C-alpha positions in Angstrom: 126.7 62.7 103.2 129.0 59.7 103.2 132.2 59.4 101.1 134.3 56.3 100.5 137.6 56.1 98.5 140.4 53.7 97.9 143.3 52.9 95.6 143.9 50.0 93.2 147.5 49.6 92.1 146.5 47.7 89.0 144.5 50.8 87.9 146.3 53.7 89.7 144.6 56.4 87.7 141.1 55.2 88.4 138.9 57.5 90.4 137.3 55.2 93.0 135.6 57.8 95.2 131.9 57.4 95.8 129.5 59.8 97.5 126.0 59.2 98.8 123.9 62.0 100.3 120.6 61.4 102.1 120.5 64.1 104.9 117.8 64.6 107.5 116.6 67.9 108.7 119.1 68.2 111.6 121.9 70.5 112.5 124.4 68.0 111.1 122.7 67.8 107.7 125.7 69.5 106.0 128.4 67.4 107.6 130.4 64.8 105.7 131.8 61.5 106.8 134.9 60.6 104.8 136.5 57.1 105.1 139.8 55.9 103.7 140.5 53.2 102.8 137.1 52.1 101.7 138.2 48.4 101.5 137.2 47.9 97.8 138.9 48.0 94.4 135.9 48.1 92.1 133.9 51.4 91.8 130.5 49.5 91.6 131.4 47.7 94.8 132.3 51.0 96.3 129.0 52.5 95.4 127.2 49.6 97.2 129.4 50.0 100.3 128.9 53.8 100.4 125.1 53.4 100.2 125.2 50.8 103.0 127.3 53.1 105.2 124.9 56.0 104.6 121.9 53.8 105.3 123.5 52.6 108.6 124.2 56.2 109.5 120.7 57.3 108.8 118.9 54.3 110.2 118.9 55.2 114.0 117.3 58.6 113.2 114.1 56.8 112.0 113.6 54.7 115.2 111.3 55.3 118.1 111.2 54.0 121.7 108.2 52.7 123.5 107.0 50.7 126.4 104.0 48.7 127.8 103.0 45.4 129.3 102.5 43.3 126.3 104.6 40.1 126.8 104.3 38.8 123.2 106.5 41.4 121.6 109.6 39.7 120.1 112.6 41.1 118.3 112.5 40.6 114.6 108.7 40.6 114.3 106.6 43.4 112.7 103.3 45.0 113.7 101.1 47.8 112.4 100.3 50.7 114.8 96.8 52.0 114.5 94.7 54.8 116.1 97.7 56.9 117.2 96.8 60.6 117.6 99.7 61.5 115.2 98.5 60.1 112.0 101.9 59.7 110.3 103.0 57.3 113.1 100.3 54.8 112.1 102.4 52.5 110.0 104.2 49.1 110.1 107.2 48.8 112.5 110.0 46.3 112.9 110.8 45.3 116.5 114.6 46.1 116.5 115.0 45.5 120.2 112.8 44.4 123.1 113.4 44.2 126.8 111.1 42.2 129.1 111.1 43.1 132.8 109.6 40.6 135.3 109.2 41.3 139.0 108.1 38.8 141.7 105.5 40.5 144.0 104.3 37.5 146.0 105.9 38.5 149.3 104.3 42.0 149.1 100.8 41.1 147.9 98.1 38.9 149.3 96.3 38.8 145.9 96.6 36.2 143.2 98.9 38.3 141.0 102.5 37.4 142.0 104.4 38.9 139.0 104.6 42.3 137.4 105.5 42.5 133.7 106.8 45.5 131.7 108.2 45.8 128.2 110.4 48.4 126.6 111.2 48.3 122.9 112.9 50.1 120.0 110.9 50.3 116.7 112.1 50.8 113.2 109.6 51.8 110.5 109.7 49.2 107.7 109.4 51.9 105.0 113.0 52.9 106.0 115.9 50.6 105.1 117.1 48.8 108.2 120.9 48.7 108.6 122.7 47.6 111.7 125.6 49.6 113.0 129.2 48.4 112.6 130.0 47.3 116.1 133.2 45.3 115.3 136.1 46.8 113.4 138.1 44.8 110.8 141.1 43.0 112.4 144.4 44.9 112.4 147.9 43.5 112.5 150.3 44.5 115.2 153.3 45.0 113.0 155.6 43.4 110.4 155.8 39.6 110.3 158.5 37.2 109.0 157.8 34.9 106.1 159.6 32.6 103.7 159.2 33.1 99.9 157.6 30.0 98.3 156.8 28.7 94.8 156.5 25.6 92.7 159.0 22.7 93.3 162.1 23.0 91.0 161.9 26.8 90.7 164.1 29.4 92.2 162.0 32.5 91.2 158.2 32.6 91.1 156.6 35.9 90.3 154.0 37.7 88.1 153.9 40.8 85.9 154.0 43.1 88.9 157.0 41.4 90.5 154.8 40.0 93.3 155.8 36.8 95.1 154.1 34.3 97.4 155.2 33.5 101.0 154.4 31.3 103.9 154.2 32.8 107.4 155.6 31.2 110.4 152.2 30.7 112.0 150.7 28.9 109.0 150.3 25.3 110.0 148.5 24.2 106.8 150.6 25.7 104.0 152.9 23.4 102.0 155.5 26.1 101.0 154.4 26.0 97.4 152.7 28.3 94.9 149.5 28.1 96.9 150.8 29.2 100.3 149.5 32.8 100.0 148.1 35.4 97.7 150.4 37.4 95.5 152.2 39.9 97.6 153.7 43.2 96.4 157.3 44.0 97.0 158.6 47.4 98.1 161.7 48.8 96.4 164.0 51.8 97.1 163.1 53.2 93.7 160.1 52.5 91.4 159.0 54.5 88.4 157.4 54.1 85.0 159.9 51.9 83.2 162.7 52.7 85.6 163.9 52.1 89.1 165.3 49.1 91.0 164.2 45.5 90.7 165.3 42.4 92.6 162.7 39.6 92.9 162.8 37.8 96.3 163.7 34.2 95.6 162.2 31.0 96.9 163.6 30.2 100.3 164.6 33.8 101.2 163.3 35.3 104.5 161.3 38.5 104.0 159.6 41.0 106.3 155.9 41.5 105.5 154.0 44.6 106.7 150.4 45.4 106.0 149.0 48.6 104.5 146.9 50.5 107.0 147.3 47.4 109.3 144.9 45.5 107.0 145.7 41.7 106.9 144.2 41.6 103.4 146.9 44.1 102.1 150.3 42.6 102.7 153.4 44.1 101.3 157.1 43.0 101.5 159.1 45.8 103.0 162.5 44.1 103.6 164.6 40.9 103.5 166.9 39.5 106.1 169.6 36.8 106.5 169.2 33.7 108.6 171.2 30.5 109.3 170.1 28.9 106.0 170.7 32.0 103.9 173.9 33.6 105.2 175.6 36.7 103.8 177.7 36.4 100.6 181.0 37.0 102.4 182.2 36.0 105.9 181.3 38.2 108.8 182.6 39.8 111.0 185.9 39.3 109.3 184.9 41.1 106.1 182.7 43.7 107.8 184.4 46.5 105.8 183.0 45.2 102.6 179.5 46.1 101.2 177.9 45.7 97.9 175.7 43.4 95.8 176.3 39.7 95.0 173.6 38.0 92.9 173.3 34.2 92.4 173.1 32.4 89.0 169.9 30.5 88.7 170.6 26.8 89.4 174.3 27.7 89.8 176.8 26.9 92.6 177.4 29.0 95.7 180.1 31.1 93.9 178.3 31.7 90.6 176.8 35.1 90.3 177.5 38.8 89.4 179.0 41.1 92.0 179.7 44.7 92.8 181.6 45.0 96.0 183.1 47.9 97.9 185.9 47.4 100.4 186.3 50.4 102.8 189.3 49.0 104.8 191.8 51.8 105.3 194.7 51.5 103.0 193.1 48.6 101.0 190.0 50.4 99.6 188.8 48.6 96.5 185.8 48.5 94.1 185.4 45.1 92.6 183.1 44.3 89.7 182.5 40.7 88.5 180.4 39.5 85.6 179.7 35.8 85.8 179.5 35.6 82.0 179.0 38.6 79.6 179.5 42.3 80.3 177.8 44.8 78.0 178.4 48.6 78.4 176.8 51.4 76.5 177.8 55.0 76.8 175.6 57.4 74.8 178.0 60.4 75.1 181.6 60.8 76.5 183.5 58.3 78.6 186.6 59.2 80.7 188.9 56.9 82.6 191.8 58.2 84.8 194.2 55.7 86.4 196.8 57.4 88.7 199.0 54.3 88.9 199.3 51.1 86.8 196.7 49.4 84.7 196.8 45.8 83.6 194.4 44.4 81.0 194.2 40.6 80.1 192.1 39.2 77.3 192.1 35.4 77.0 190.6 35.3 73.6 190.0 37.9 70.9 189.6 41.7 71.1 187.9 43.8 68.4 187.9 47.7 68.5 186.0 49.9 66.1 186.6 53.7 66.0 184.4 55.5 63.5 186.2 58.8 63.5 189.7 59.6 65.0 192.0 58.0 67.5 194.8 59.7 69.4 197.2 57.9 71.7 199.9 59.6 73.7 202.6 57.6 75.4 205.0 59.8 77.4 207.4 56.9 78.2 208.2 53.7 76.5 205.8 51.8 74.2 206.4 48.1 73.9 204.2 45.6 71.9 204.9 41.9 71.7 202.9 40.0 69.0 203.3 36.2 68.6 201.3 35.9 65.4 200.9 38.1 62.3 200.4 41.8 62.4 198.6 43.6 59.6 198.2 47.3 59.3 196.0 48.6 56.5 195.4 52.2 55.6 192.5 52.3 53.2 192.4 56.1 52.7 194.8 58.8 53.6 198.5 58.7 54.6 200.7 56.9 57.1 203.3 59.0 58.8 206.0 57.8 61.2 208.1 60.5 62.8 211.0 59.9 65.2 211.9 63.3 66.6 214.7 62.2 68.9 216.7 58.9 68.8 216.9 56.2 66.2 214.5 54.0 64.3 215.4 50.4 63.9 213.6 47.5 62.2 214.9 44.0 62.7 213.7 40.9 60.9 215.4 37.9 62.6 214.3 34.8 60.8 212.6 35.9 57.6 212.7 38.3 54.7 211.6 42.0 54.4 209.6 43.0 51.4 208.3 46.5 50.6 206.2 47.1 47.5 205.2 50.6 46.4 203.2 51.1 43.2 204.8 54.5 42.5 207.9 56.3 43.7 210.2 55.7 46.7 212.2 58.5 48.1 214.9 58.1 50.7 216.6 61.3 51.9 219.2 61.8 54.6 219.2 65.5 55.3 222.4 65.8 57.2 224.1 62.4 57.0 224.8 59.4 54.9 222.8 56.4 53.6 224.3 53.0 54.3 223.1 49.8 52.6 224.8 46.6 54.0 224.3 43.0 52.9 226.3 40.0 53.8 226.3 38.3 50.3 224.9 40.6 47.6 223.2 43.8 46.7 221.3 44.1 43.4 219.7 47.2 41.9 217.4 46.5 39.0 215.6 49.1 36.7 213.9 47.7 33.6 216.5 45.7 31.6 219.5 47.1 33.5 220.9 45.8 36.8 223.8 46.4 39.1 225.0 43.6 41.2 227.6 43.9 44.0 228.9 40.7 45.5 230.7 40.0 48.8 233.9 39.0 46.9 234.3 42.6 45.6 233.0 42.1 42.1 230.6 44.5 40.6 228.5 43.4 37.6 226.6 45.8 35.3 224.0 44.1 33.1 221.9 45.4 30.2 222.6 47.5 27.1 226.1 48.8 27.3 225.7 52.5 27.7 227.2 54.4 30.5 226.7 58.2 30.7 228.8 60.3 33.0 227.6 63.8 33.6 230.5 65.7 35.2 229.5 68.8 37.2 
């Protein structure tokens, strides 16, 4: 029997194997001929090819050889054999091959016959399907080839739903380096899975290396990319040879526009640099930890918004300095606000304005082991309901309200 099989990347789960069995009564009747790839992507087409392969394999076993002196036998003609002692051989045959042998006998014979004719032939019964043998194999490539990615004018990226691109090979004298320069060609990536992996579409003008699956020129696949004089590396070499990484290019942008992740392995100057040409969005589904063993500088040109849905703890083991040029608003919607200075002093200075503190209930100020000092340059006023006590800088003290002063000696 004969078995053909192949693979179609657009239907990777399809079973394309086809089997055709038509054995003869020989010692090889139980053998199998398996061929991969079958050079097809449709199962019905594979069924036809498998049948043709089986017929071509079976065809020579039906043929017979013969000979004679009939000069009119010609390849491609048919005739019917009759009166053969073996009855089943009396049938119609196709002349699959004929050989005519002519010999000049004039110098050896005094008779009128100067030539001797003989014919040998190979016959194929017409009741059996005639299939010629495959004597020429499909052309094979000799290795990877260089090509330039192409596409429509005015575009930088030209691809389809599979991430395939089109190219023009160096030997192509008729292509116009456009979207018609080749068929769609698949691109190999270091990582490719169902909805995950790596993706970077080769862009128009880039040089790529194209190999061919099983050496078949009808199955090209891009296996690599390389730089050339028109598309040089993103940073100068060999001066920056210690640097490696990724530098993309903004569509229709300038030479310095793009996103970058760069690693510098120069001893004593090791660095990881991350650059977002516009926005940077980061999502961490669980914990995030940052450790900086030296200094950290953070600069935000415009606004910063931070939302913390549960708790926030901040420990500063040295000094904490904040400078605010605009307003500062702190709002505690639920719970308490506590400020504790364990060692040292607490000082609040308002240089060019007033200080106002409003509490809807009580205020308590307690000095556990010292005094409380209130100092004003011009006046201090204490007001409770209709009563007030005013102390002026000239030393006068004024008590206003209903005249009732109670002294409670202890």
